LUMZATOR-652152 format. One record per residue: residue number from 1; residue in one letter; x, y, z of N, C-alpha, C in turn. Coordinates in Angstrom, 2 decimals. Example, Ala and Ser with C-alpha at 12.3 -4.5 7.8 and 13.67 -1.06 7.14 Angstrom:
<rs>
+-----+---+---------+---------+---------+---------+----------+---------+---------+---------+---------+
|   k | r |  n_east | n_north |    n_up | ca_east | ca_north |   ca_up |  c_east | c_north |    c_up |
+-----+---+---------+---------+---------+---------+----------+---------+---------+---------+---------+
|   1 | A |   13.19 |   -5.69 |    7.80 |   12.30 |    -4.50 |    7.80 |   13.20 |   -3.30 |    7.80 |
|   2 | S |   12.85 |   -2.25 |    7.08 |   13.67 |    -1.06 |    7.14 |   12.90 |    0.03 |    7.87 |
+-----+---+---------+---------+---------+---------+----------+---------+---------+---------+---------+
</rs>
This chain:
<rs>
+-----+---+---------+---------+---------+---------+----------+---------+---------+---------+---------+
|   k | r |  n_east | n_north |    n_up | ca_east | ca_north |   ca_up |  c_east | c_north |    c_up |
+-----+---+---------+---------+---------+---------+----------+---------+---------+---------+---------+
|   1 | M |    7.32 |   11.92 |   11.93 |    8.34 |    10.70 |   11.89 |    9.01 |   10.50 |   13.12 |
|   2 | I |    9.09 |   11.55 |   14.07 |    9.70 |    11.24 |   15.43 |    8.91 |   10.39 |   16.22 |
|   3 | I |    7.65 |   10.56 |   16.21 |    6.99 |     9.65 |   17.17 |    6.87 |    8.10 |   16.49 |
|   4 | E |    6.92 |    8.21 |   15.25 |    7.12 |     6.82 |   14.55 |    8.46 |    6.15 |   14.96 |
|   5 | A |    9.40 |    6.80 |   15.00 |   10.60 |     6.42 |   15.37 |   10.72 |    5.96 |   16.66 |
|   6 | I |   10.11 |    6.74 |   17.53 |   10.08 |     6.33 |   19.09 |    9.41 |    5.02 |   19.26 |
|   7 | L |    8.23 |    4.92 |   18.71 |    7.39 |     3.79 |   18.83 |    7.97 |    2.70 |   18.33 |
|   8 | K |    8.82 |    2.78 |   17.23 |    9.56 |     1.47 |   16.66 |   10.52 |    1.06 |   17.79 |
|   9 | I |   11.18 |    1.93 |   18.46 |   12.15 |     1.60 |   19.64 |   11.34 |    1.21 |   20.65 |
|  10 | N |   10.42 |    1.88 |   21.28 |    9.66 |     1.41 |   22.33 |    8.17 |    1.63 |   22.15 |
|  11 | P |    7.45 |    0.41 |   21.70 |    6.09 |     0.77 |   21.26 |    5.23 |    1.13 |   22.47 |
|  12 | S |    5.38 |    0.86 |   23.62 |    4.75 |     1.39 |   24.69 |    5.13 |    2.74 |   25.26 |
|  13 | A |    5.92 |    3.50 |   24.62 |    6.22 |     4.79 |   24.96 |    5.12 |    5.75 |   24.74 |
|  14 | E |    5.03 |    6.57 |   25.74 |    3.92 |     7.71 |   25.66 |    4.75 |    9.14 |   25.57 |
|  15 | V |    4.58 |    9.74 |   24.76 |    5.19 |    11.04 |   24.35 |    4.46 |   12.06 |   23.62 |
|  16 | T |    4.70 |   13.30 |   23.58 |    4.37 |    14.37 |   22.70 |    5.44 |   15.00 |   22.25 |
|  17 | V |    5.23 |   15.57 |   20.84 |    6.27 |    16.34 |   20.23 |    5.51 |   17.30 |   19.64 |
|  18 | N |    6.08 |   18.68 |   19.68 |    5.64 |    19.97 |   19.12 |    6.15 |   20.05 |   17.83 |
|  19 | G |    5.24 |   19.84 |   16.74 |    5.58 |    19.59 |   15.35 |    6.63 |   18.65 |   15.25 |
|  20 | E |    7.71 |   18.82 |   14.38 |    8.65 |    17.74 |   14.22 |   10.05 |   18.12 |   14.66 |
|  21 | D |    9.86 |   18.68 |   15.82 |   11.19 |    19.23 |   16.51 |   11.71 |   18.21 |   17.54 |
|  22 | I |   12.62 |   17.49 |   17.37 |   13.01 |    16.61 |   18.24 |   13.27 |   17.15 |   19.59 |
|  23 | N |   13.81 |   18.38 |   19.78 |   14.04 |    19.21 |   20.98 |   12.85 |   19.41 |   21.83 |
|  24 | T |   11.62 |   19.03 |   21.16 |   10.39 |    19.31 |   22.10 |    9.75 |   17.97 |   22.59 |
|  25 | I |   10.45 |   17.13 |   22.64 |    9.74 |    15.67 |   23.12 |    9.48 |   15.88 |   24.58 |
|  26 | E |    8.29 |   15.39 |   24.83 |    7.97 |    15.55 |   26.30 |    7.63 |   14.05 |   26.61 |
|  27 | W |    8.25 |   13.36 |   27.50 |    7.96 |    11.95 |   27.98 |    6.98 |   11.66 |   29.09 |
|  28 | L |    5.94 |   11.13 |   28.86 |    4.70 |    11.03 |   29.61 |    4.84 |    9.79 |   30.52 |
|  29 | N |    4.01 |    9.84 |   31.59 |    3.77 |     8.73 |   32.41 |    4.87 |    7.85 |   32.63 |
|  30 | G |    5.98 |    8.45 |   33.07 |    7.11 |     7.51 |   33.39 |    7.84 |    6.89 |   32.30 |
|  31 | T |    7.67 |    7.23 |   31.12 |    8.34 |     6.55 |   29.90 |    9.72 |    7.03 |   30.08 |
|  32 | T |   10.56 |    5.98 |   29.91 |   12.11 |     6.10 |   29.91 |   12.55 |    6.94 |   28.75 |
|  33 | P |   13.13 |    8.00 |   28.90 |   13.67 |     8.70 |   27.66 |   14.40 |    8.14 |   26.73 |
|  34 | I |   14.17 |    8.13 |   25.38 |   15.36 |     7.55 |   24.62 |   16.29 |    8.67 |   24.01 |
|  35 | P |   17.47 |    8.29 |   24.08 |   18.53 |     9.27 |   23.73 |   18.25 |    9.86 |   22.03 |
|  36 | K |   18.36 |   11.21 |   21.95 |   18.20 |    11.79 |   20.55 |   18.73 |   11.18 |   19.41 |
|  37 | A |   20.15 |   10.67 |   19.80 |   21.01 |     9.89 |   18.59 |   20.21 |    8.73 |   18.33 |
|  38 | D |   19.75 |    7.87 |   19.21 |   19.11 |     6.67 |   18.87 |   17.69 |    7.18 |   18.05 |
|  39 | I |   17.10 |    8.23 |   18.38 |   15.83 |     8.26 |   17.69 |   16.24 |    8.88 |   16.22 |
|  40 | E |   17.21 |    9.66 |   16.15 |   17.61 |    10.18 |   14.94 |   18.09 |    8.92 |   14.04 |
|  41 | A |   18.81 |    8.03 |   14.47 |   19.31 |     6.98 |   13.82 |   18.10 |    6.14 |   13.38 |
|  42 | K |   17.13 |    6.00 |   14.25 |   15.87 |     5.16 |   13.84 |   15.21 |    5.79 |   12.60 |
|  43 | M |   15.14 |    7.26 |   12.85 |   14.51 |     7.96 |   11.69 |   15.12 |    7.95 |   10.39 |
|  44 | T |   16.49 |    7.91 |   10.48 |   17.16 |     7.70 |    9.24 |   16.94 |    6.27 |    8.70 |
|  45 | E |   16.70 |    5.34 |    9.59 |   16.44 |     3.85 |    8.99 |   15.20 |    3.93 |    8.56 |
|  46 | L |   14.20 |    4.37 |    9.12 |   12.72 |     4.48 |    8.51 |   12.63 |    5.24 |    7.23 |
|  47 | Q |   13.43 |    6.27 |    7.11 |   13.50 |     7.12 |    5.94 |   13.85 |    6.27 |    4.82 |
|  48 | A |   15.13 |    5.52 |    5.16 |   15.83 |     4.80 |    3.94 |   14.83 |    3.55 |    3.64 |
|  49 | E |   14.11 |    2.98 |    4.56 |   13.09 |     2.00 |    4.26 |   11.84 |    2.53 |    3.33 |
|  50 | Y |   11.59 |    3.80 |    3.78 |   10.51 |     4.39 |    2.97 |   11.02 |    4.45 |    1.59 |
|  51 | D |   12.17 |    5.14 |    1.38 |   12.65 |     5.64 |    0.17 |   12.94 |    4.26 |   -0.83 |
|  52 | A |   13.15 |    3.23 |   -0.10 |   13.64 |     1.89 |   -0.71 |   12.38 |    1.36 |   -1.25 |
|  53 | N |   11.07 |    1.61 |   -0.96 |    9.84 |     1.05 |   -1.28 |    8.99 |    1.98 |   -2.19 |
|  54 | Q |    9.71 |    3.05 |   -2.74 |    8.91 |     3.84 |   -3.56 |    8.13 |    3.16 |   -4.63 |
|  55 | Y |    8.79 |    2.15 |   -5.09 |    8.15 |     1.25 |   -6.23 |    6.87 |    0.80 |   -5.89 |
|  56 | Q |    6.83 |    0.49 |   -4.75 |    5.47 |    -0.14 |   -4.28 |    4.25 |    0.98 |   -4.04 |
|  57 | R |    4.64 |    2.26 |   -3.94 |    3.59 |     3.34 |   -3.99 |    3.47 |    3.69 |   -5.36 |
|  58 | D |    4.54 |    3.59 |   -6.32 |    4.28 |     3.94 |   -7.66 |    3.62 |    2.80 |   -8.62 |
|  59 | R |    3.69 |    1.70 |   -8.10 |    3.20 |     0.61 |   -8.87 |    1.77 |    0.35 |   -8.55 |
|  60 | V |    0.99 |    1.07 |   -9.18 |   -0.58 |     1.10 |   -9.01 |   -1.24 |    0.59 |  -10.16 |
|  61 | Y |   -1.88 |   -0.69 |  -10.15 |   -2.48 |    -1.38 |  -11.13 |   -3.99 |   -0.85 |  -11.25 |
|  62 | P |   -4.52 |   -0.96 |  -12.36 |   -6.10 |    -0.84 |  -12.48 |   -6.85 |   -1.88 |  -11.60 |
|  63 | S |   -7.96 |   -1.71 |  -11.15 |   -8.86 |    -2.21 |  -10.33 |   -8.90 |   -3.69 |  -10.99 |
|  64 | I |   -9.25 |   -4.67 |  -10.17 |   -9.41 |    -6.18 |  -10.61 |  -10.44 |   -6.07 |  -11.82 |
|  65 | G |  -11.52 |   -5.41 |  -11.53 |  -12.70 |    -5.25 |  -12.41 |  -12.20 |   -4.82 |  -13.58 |
|  66 | D |  -11.49 |   -3.65 |  -13.82 |  -11.02 |    -3.03 |  -15.03 |   -9.98 |   -4.02 |  -15.69 |
|  67 | Q |   -9.11 |   -4.76 |  -14.78 |   -8.23 |    -5.79 |  -15.53 |   -9.01 |   -6.86 |  -16.18 |
|  68 | L |  -10.17 |   -7.35 |  -15.64 |  -10.88 |    -8.41 |  -16.17 |  -11.82 |   -7.95 |  -17.36 |
|  69 | D |  -12.17 |   -6.59 |  -17.14 |  -12.68 |    -6.09 |  -18.36 |  -11.82 |   -6.08 |  -19.67 |
|  70 | M |  -10.61 |   -5.60 |  -19.38 |   -9.49 |    -5.52 |  -20.55 |   -9.45 |   -6.86 |  -21.10 |
|  71 | L |   -9.26 |   -7.93 |  -20.12 |   -8.91 |    -9.23 |  -20.52 |  -10.28 |   -9.58 |  -21.46 |
|  72 | W |  -11.44 |   -9.35 |  -21.03 |  -12.82 |    -9.76 |  -21.87 |  -12.62 |   -9.20 |  -23.14 |
|  73 | H |  -12.45 |   -7.82 |  -23.24 |  -12.28 |    -7.42 |  -24.54 |  -11.24 |   -7.87 |  -25.51 |
|  74 | T |  -10.12 |   -7.99 |  -24.87 |   -8.95 |    -8.75 |  -25.80 |   -9.49 |   -9.98 |  -26.19 |
|  75 | M |  -10.22 |  -10.99 |  -25.38 |  -10.68 |   -12.25 |  -25.88 |  -11.86 |  -12.07 |  -26.79 |
|  76 | D |  -12.67 |  -11.22 |  -26.46 |  -13.83 |   -11.05 |  -27.39 |  -13.43 |  -10.84 |  -28.83 |
|  77 | H |  -12.32 |  -10.09 |  -29.04 |  -11.77 |    -9.85 |  -30.38 |  -10.77 |  -10.73 |  -31.12 |
|  78 | N |  -10.42 |  -11.99 |  -30.26 |   -9.52 |   -12.86 |  -30.51 |  -10.21 |  -14.33 |  -30.41 |
|  79 | T |  -10.36 |  -14.88 |  -31.51 |  -11.06 |   -16.15 |  -31.68 |  -10.19 |  -17.27 |  -30.93 |
|  80 | E |   -8.84 |  -16.99 |  -31.22 |   -7.76 |   -18.04 |  -30.54 |   -7.86 |  -18.20 |  -29.09 |
|  81 | L |   -7.95 |  -16.89 |  -28.44 |   -8.04 |   -16.81 |  -27.10 |   -9.29 |  -17.27 |  -26.58 |
|  82 | Q |  -10.45 |  -17.09 |  -27.38 |  -11.68 |   -17.58 |  -26.87 |  -11.72 |  -19.19 |  -26.81 |
|  83 | H |  -10.77 |  -19.77 |  -27.82 |  -10.82 |   -21.05 |  -27.71 |   -9.82 |  -21.73 |  -26.48 |
|  84 | Q |   -8.79 |  -21.01 |  -26.34 |   -7.78 |   -21.26 |  -25.31 |   -8.54 |  -21.21 |  -23.93 |
|  85 | F |   -9.25 |  -20.19 |  -23.62 |  -10.05 |   -19.95 |  -22.28 |  -11.43 |  -20.06 |  -22.52 |
|  86 | Y |  -12.06 |  -21.10 |  -23.09 |  -13.45 |   -21.33 |  -23.47 |  -14.18 |  -21.15 |  -22.31 |
|  87 | D |  -14.14 |  -21.94 |  -21.32 |  -15.01 |   -22.06 |  -20.09 |  -15.05 |  -20.24 |  -19.63 |
|  88 | F |  -13.91 |  -19.63 |  -19.45 |  -14.05 |   -18.39 |  -18.90 |  -14.73 |  -17.52 |  -19.91 |
|  89 | Y |  -14.43 |  -17.55 |  -21.19 |  -15.11 |   -16.70 |  -22.12 |  -16.50 |  -16.96 |  -22.26 |
|  90 | Q |  -16.93 |  -18.26 |  -22.38 |  -18.47 |   -18.42 |  -22.40 |  -19.19 |  -18.15 |  -21.29 |
|  91 | T |  -18.62 |  -18.27 |  -20.02 |  -19.21 |   -17.83 |  -18.66 |  -19.64 |  -16.32 |  -18.74 |
|  92 | I |  -18.61 |  -15.54 |  -19.06 |  -18.67 |   -14.20 |  -19.21 |  -19.66 |  -13.68 |  -20.32 |
|  93 | K |  -19.40 |  -14.27 |  -21.46 |  -20.48 |   -14.07 |  -22.66 |  -21.86 |  -14.28 |  -22.26 |
|  94 | K |  -22.11 |  -15.41 |  -21.58 |  -23.52 |   -15.81 |  -21.38 |  -24.21 |  -14.51 |  -20.30 |
|  95 | V |  -23.46 |  -13.88 |  -19.44 |  -24.01 |   -12.89 |  -18.60 |  -24.22 |  -11.61 |  -19.32 |
|  96 | K |  -23.21 |  -11.43 |  -20.18 |  -23.27 |   -10.07 |  -21.01 |  -24.22 |  -10.31 |  -22.01 |
|  97 | V |  -24.70 |  -11.37 |  -22.60 |  -25.73 |   -11.55 |  -23.54 |  -27.00 |  -11.42 |  -22.70 |
|  98 | A |  -27.08 |  -12.06 |  -21.63 |  -28.53 |   -11.98 |  -20.90 |  -28.67 |  -10.77 |  -20.34 |
|  99 | H |  -27.70 |   -9.81 |  -19.94 |  -27.86 |    -8.60 |  -19.31 |  -27.06 |   -7.61 |  -20.06 |
| 100 | P |  -27.33 |   -7.13 |  -21.29 |  -26.55 |    -6.23 |  -22.09 |  -26.71 |   -4.81 |  -21.38 |
| 101 | K |  -25.66 |   -3.93 |  -21.69 |  -25.69 |    -2.79 |  -21.21 |  -26.75 |   -1.89 |  -21.75 |
| 102 | K |  -27.36 |   -0.92 |  -21.34 |  -28.56 |    -0.24 |  -21.87 |  -28.01 |    1.28 |  -22.52 |
+-----+---+---------+---------+---------+---------+----------+---------+---------+---------+---------+
</rs>
């Protein structure tokens, strides 16, 4: 995360870091060093942003194909839905009838 924080502050910085030890930063090719306090503050900010977006990592839906398959099976067992979504239902049913699973 140290290098990520450095690059957020200075996208053109060239550095190496040994492990995640902020005391081992080596500034390369004339890159102006960034104070450790600024790097640590940016790391705190990035961690807070990461933590705040946990729901995005947890909120994983089934694939679109699986979602459509669930929708199809729900509609296939519910004639009211078949009428409400007639075009969709008939289009999918036509393909399923023409090419059944073996």
